[in-house]
TIVO-2410 file (N, C-alpha, C; in nm, 3 decimals):
# residues 78
REC num residu      c1      c2      c3 atome chaine
REC   1      M   0.808   2.607   0.770     N      A
REC   1      M   0.899   2.565   0.663    CA      A
REC   1      M   0.979   2.684   0.613     C      A
REC   2      T   1.108   2.672   0.601     N      A
REC   2      T   1.191   2.784   0.557    CA      A
REC   2      T   1.196   2.789   0.405     C      A
REC   3      T   1.214   2.907   0.356     N      A
REC   3      T   1.221   2.930   0.213    CA      A
REC   3      T   1.364   2.904   0.167     C      A
REC   4      S   1.379   2.833   0.057     N      A
REC   4      S   1.516   2.807   0.005    CA      A
REC   4      S   1.574   2.934  -0.052     C      A
REC   5      T   1.704   2.934  -0.069     N      A
REC   5      T   1.772   3.053  -0.121    CA      A
REC   5      T   1.720   3.087  -0.261     C      A
REC   6      I   1.701   2.984  -0.342     N      A
REC   6      I   1.653   3.009  -0.480    CA      A
REC   6      I   1.511   3.062  -0.480     C      A
REC   7      E   1.425   3.007  -0.395     N      A
REC   7      E   1.288   3.057  -0.384    CA      A
REC   7      E   1.289   3.204  -0.337     C      A
REC   8      R   1.373   3.234  -0.238     N      A
REC   8      R   1.383   3.371  -0.189    CA      A
REC   8      R   1.433   3.465  -0.296     C      A
REC   9      A   1.529   3.419  -0.375     N      A
REC   9      A   1.582   3.499  -0.486    CA      A
REC   9      A   1.471   3.531  -0.586     C      A
REC  10      C   1.391   3.432  -0.618     N      A
REC  10      C   1.278   3.458  -0.710    CA      A
REC  10      C   1.177   3.555  -0.654     C      A
REC  11      Q   1.148   3.540  -0.526     N      A
REC  11      Q   1.053   3.631  -0.459    CA      A
REC  11      Q   1.103   3.775  -0.466     C      A
REC  12      L   1.230   3.794  -0.431     N      A
REC  12      L   1.288   3.931  -0.431    CA      A
REC  12      L   1.295   3.987  -0.573     C      A
REC  13      A   1.330   3.900  -0.669     N      A
REC  13      A   1.338   3.945  -0.806    CA      A
REC  13      A   1.201   3.990  -0.858     C      A
REC  14      R   1.098   3.910  -0.833     N      A
REC  14      R   0.962   3.945  -0.879    CA      A
REC  14      R   0.909   4.069  -0.810     C      A
REC  15      A   0.955   4.094  -0.687     N      A
REC  15      A   0.909   4.213  -0.614    CA      A
REC  15      A   0.981   4.340  -0.659     C      A
REC  16      G   1.080   4.327  -0.747     N      A
REC  16      G   1.152   4.445  -0.793    CA      A
REC  16      G   1.249   4.497  -0.688     C      A
REC  17      A   1.293   4.411  -0.597     N      A
REC  17      A   1.380   4.453  -0.488    CA      A
REC  17      A   1.524   4.478  -0.529     C      A
REC  18      A   1.562   4.430  -0.648     N      A
REC  18      A   1.701   4.447  -0.694    CA      A
REC  18      A   1.701   4.468  -0.845     C      A
REC  19      P   1.789   4.559  -0.892     N      A
REC  19      P   1.792   4.587  -1.036    CA      A
REC  19      P   1.868   4.480  -1.116     C      A
REC  20      D   1.952   4.402  -1.049     N      A
REC  20      D   2.030   4.300  -1.119    CA      A
REC  20      D   2.070   4.188  -1.020     C      A
REC  21      V   2.132   4.084  -1.071     N      A
REC  21      V   2.166   3.968  -0.992    CA      A
REC  21      V   2.273   4.000  -0.889     C      A
REC  22      V   2.364   4.091  -0.920     N      A
REC  22      V   2.468   4.128  -0.822    CA      A
REC  22      V   2.403   4.187  -0.698     C      A
REC  23      R   2.313   4.280  -0.715     N      A
REC  23      R   2.243   4.341  -0.601    CA      A
REC  23      R   2.151   4.240  -0.533     C      A
REC  24      L   2.092   4.149  -0.610     N      A
REC  24      L   2.008   4.046  -0.553    CA      A
REC  24      L   2.091   3.957  -0.462     C      A
REC  25      K   2.209   3.918  -0.504     N      A
REC  25      K   2.296   3.835  -0.420    CA      A
REC  25      K   2.333   3.910  -0.292     C      A
REC  26      E   2.364   4.038  -0.303     N      A
REC  26      E   2.397   4.115  -0.183    CA      A
REC  26      E   2.280   4.115  -0.085     C      A
REC  27      R   2.160   4.129  -0.137     N      A
REC  27      R   2.040   4.130  -0.052    CA      A
REC  27      R   2.020   3.997   0.017     C      A
REC  28      L   2.037   3.889  -0.061     N      A
REC  28      L   2.020   3.755  -0.007    CA      A
REC  28      L   2.121   3.728   0.105     C      A
REC  29      K   2.244   3.768   0.084     N      A
REC  29      K   2.347   3.750   0.187    CA      A
REC  29      K   2.315   3.830   0.311     C      A
REC  30      A   2.268   3.954   0.290     N      A
REC  30      A   2.231   4.039   0.404    CA      A
REC  30      A   2.114   3.978   0.482     C      A
REC  31      D   2.025   3.909   0.412     N      A
REC  31      D   1.911   3.845   0.474    CA      A
REC  31      D   1.947   3.714   0.543     C      A
REC  32      G   2.076   3.671   0.529     N      A
REC  32      G   2.119   3.549   0.597    CA      A
REC  32      G   2.108   3.421   0.517     C      A
REC  33      C   2.082   3.432   0.388     N      A
REC  33      C   2.076   3.312   0.304    CA      A
REC  33      C   2.216   3.253   0.290     C      A
REC  34      R   2.221   3.121   0.279     N      A
REC  34      R   2.351   3.053   0.270    CA      A
REC  34      R   2.379   3.007   0.126     C      A
REC  35      A   2.508   2.994   0.094     N      A
REC  35      A   2.556   2.941  -0.035    CA      A
REC  35      A   2.496   3.018  -0.153     C      A
REC  36      V   2.480   3.146  -0.139     N      A
REC  36      V   2.419   3.228  -0.243    CA      A
REC  36      V   2.496   3.220  -0.373     C      A
REC  37      D   2.627   3.240  -0.369     N      A
REC  37      D   2.707   3.236  -0.493    CA      A
REC  37      D   2.698   3.102  -0.564     C      A
REC  38      A   2.710   2.995  -0.487     N      A
REC  38      A   2.707   2.860  -0.547    CA      A
REC  38      A   2.572   2.826  -0.604     C      A
REC  39      L   2.465   2.863  -0.533     N      A
REC  39      L   2.331   2.829  -0.579    CA      A
REC  39      L   2.284   2.910  -0.699     C      A
REC  40      L   2.335   3.034  -0.708     N      A
REC  40      L   2.294   3.118  -0.821    CA      A
REC  40      L   2.399   3.120  -0.934     C      A
REC  41      A   2.497   3.030  -0.926     N      A
REC  41      A   2.603   3.025  -1.026    CA      A
REC  41      A   2.561   2.969  -1.163     C      A
REC  42      P   2.473   2.867  -1.168     N      A
REC  42      P   2.436   2.814  -1.299    CA      A
REC  42      P   2.382   2.922  -1.392     C      A
REC  43      R   2.430   2.917  -1.514     N      A
REC  43      R   2.392   3.020  -1.615    CA      A
REC  43      R   2.242   3.029  -1.634     C      A
REC  44      S   2.173   2.917  -1.633     N      A
REC  44      S   2.028   2.920  -1.655    CA      A
REC  44      S   1.955   2.996  -1.543     C      A
REC  45      I   1.997   2.969  -1.420     N      A
REC  45      I   1.933   3.039  -1.305    CA      A
REC  45      I   1.965   3.187  -1.310     C      A
REC  46      R   2.093   3.221  -1.334     N      A
REC  46      R   2.134   3.362  -1.343    CA      A
REC  46      R   2.057   3.434  -1.452     C      A
REC  47      G   2.044   3.369  -1.567     N      A
REC  47      G   1.975   3.431  -1.680    CA      A
REC  47      G   1.831   3.461  -1.649     C      A
REC  48      H   1.763   3.364  -1.588     N      A
REC  48      H   1.623   3.385  -1.550    CA      A
REC  48      H   1.609   3.497  -1.448     C      A
REC  49      L   1.692   3.495  -1.347     N      A
REC  49      L   1.685   3.596  -1.244    CA      A
REC  49      L   1.718   3.735  -1.297     C      A
REC  50      E   1.814   3.742  -1.388     N      A
REC  50      E   1.853   3.870  -1.446    CA      A
REC  50      E   1.734   3.929  -1.521     C      A
REC  51      A   1.666   3.846  -1.598     N      A
REC  51      A   1.549   3.894  -1.674    CA      A
REC  51      A   1.435   3.936  -1.581     C      A
REC  52      I   1.410   3.859  -1.479     N      A
REC  52      I   1.303   3.892  -1.383    CA      A
REC  52      I   1.339   4.022  -1.309     C      A
REC  53      C   1.463   4.034  -1.264     N      A
REC  53      C   1.505   4.154  -1.194    CA      A
REC  53      C   1.487   4.278  -1.280     C      A
REC  54      A   1.534   4.272  -1.404     N      A
REC  54      A   1.526   4.387  -1.493    CA      A
REC  54      A   1.381   4.428  -1.518     C      A
REC  55      A   1.297   4.334  -1.548     N      A
REC  55      A   1.158   4.364  -1.577    CA      A
REC  55      A   1.083   4.416  -1.455     C      A
REC  56      A   1.099   4.348  -1.344     N      A
REC  56      A   1.026   4.386  -1.222    CA      A
REC  56      A   1.076   4.517  -1.163     C      A
REC  57      Y   1.206   4.539  -1.169     N      A
REC  57      Y   1.262   4.662  -1.115    CA      A
REC  57      Y   1.218   4.781  -1.199     C      A
REC  58      A   1.217   4.765  -1.332     N      A
REC  58      A   1.173   4.873  -1.421    CA      A
REC  58      A   1.024   4.903  -1.397     C      A
REC  59      A   0.944   4.798  -1.385     N      A
REC  59      A   0.801   4.815  -1.361    CA      A
REC  59      A   0.774   4.880  -1.227     C      A
REC  60      H   0.849   4.837  -1.127     N      A
REC  60      H   0.834   4.890  -0.991    CA      A
REC  60      H   0.869   5.038  -0.987     C      A
REC  61      R   0.974   5.079  -1.057     N      A
REC  61      R   1.021   5.219  -1.055    CA      A
REC  61      R   0.928   5.308  -1.138     C      A
REC  62      S   0.862   5.254  -1.239     N      A
REC  62      S   0.777   5.338  -1.325    CA      A
REC  62      S   0.632   5.344  -1.280     C      A
REC  63      A   0.596   5.263  -1.181     N      A
REC  63      A   0.459   5.263  -1.132    CA      A
REC  63      A   0.432   5.391  -1.053     C      A
REC  64      P   0.311   5.448  -1.069     N      A
REC  64      P   0.276   5.566  -0.990    CA      A
REC  64      P   0.271   5.530  -0.840     C      A
REC  65      P   0.299   5.625  -0.752     N      A
REC  65      P   0.302   5.596  -0.608    CA      A
REC  65      P   0.173   5.532  -0.557     C      A
REC  66      D   0.059   5.592  -0.589     N      A
REC  66      D  -0.068   5.534  -0.547    CA      A
REC  66      D  -0.174   5.585  -0.643     C      A
REC  67      S  -0.205   5.503  -0.741     N      A
REC  67      S  -0.303   5.545  -0.842    CA      A
REC  67      S  -0.445   5.506  -0.803     C      A
REC  68      A  -0.464   5.450  -0.684     N      A
REC  68      A  -0.597   5.406  -0.643    CA      A
REC  68      A  -0.684   5.527  -0.604     C      A
REC  69      T  -0.624   5.634  -0.560     N      A
REC  69      T  -0.703   5.752  -0.519    CA      A
REC  69      T  -0.653   5.876  -0.592     C      A
REC  70      P  -0.705   5.896  -0.714     N      A
REC  70      P  -0.660   6.015  -0.789    CA      A
REC  70      P  -0.704   6.145  -0.719     C      A
REC  71      E  -0.617   6.242  -0.730     N      A
REC  71      E  -0.646   6.372  -0.671    CA      A
REC  71      E  -0.689   6.468  -0.781     C      A
REC  72      F  -0.787   6.552  -0.754     N      A
REC  72      F  -0.836   6.648  -0.853    CA      A
REC  72      F  -0.818   6.786  -0.794     C      A
REC  73      D  -0.774   6.877  -0.881     N      A
REC  73      D  -0.761   7.017  -0.841    CA      A
REC  73      D  -0.898   7.081  -0.831     C      A
REC  74      N  -0.984   7.041  -0.919     N      A
REC  74      N  -1.119   7.097  -0.924    CA      A
REC  74      N  -1.219   6.990  -0.878     C      A
REC  75      P  -1.289   7.010  -0.766     N      A
REC  75      P  -1.383   6.908  -0.718    CA      A
REC  75      P  -1.496   6.876  -0.816     C      A
REC  76      E  -1.523   6.966  -0.910     N      A
REC  76      E  -1.629   6.940  -1.007    CA      A
REC  76      E  -1.586   6.834  -1.107     C      A
REC  77      E  -1.456   6.809  -1.119     N      A
REC  77      E  -1.404   6.706  -1.212    CA      A
REC  77      E  -1.426   6.567  -1.157     C      A
REC  78      A  -1.447   6.555  -1.029     N      A
REC  78      A  -1.459   6.423  -0.966    CA      A
REC  78      A  -1.588   6.356  -0.998     C      A
***
């Protein structure tokens, strides 16, 4: 089953793949999604995606690279 353009937009937005809807649309078009402009034109959809993009992109950029394995300068601190 193929993912709809709107579902794909939500996935990319939640993943922090785009900082805003303009870049999200560019990514969707590059991925081969159809009717991107028409499907994301309604104000309610754009508003939701804009908020998701902003929050997820900010969180993605501020997350440490890999906090699962902290490094210690002094082995006695471990």
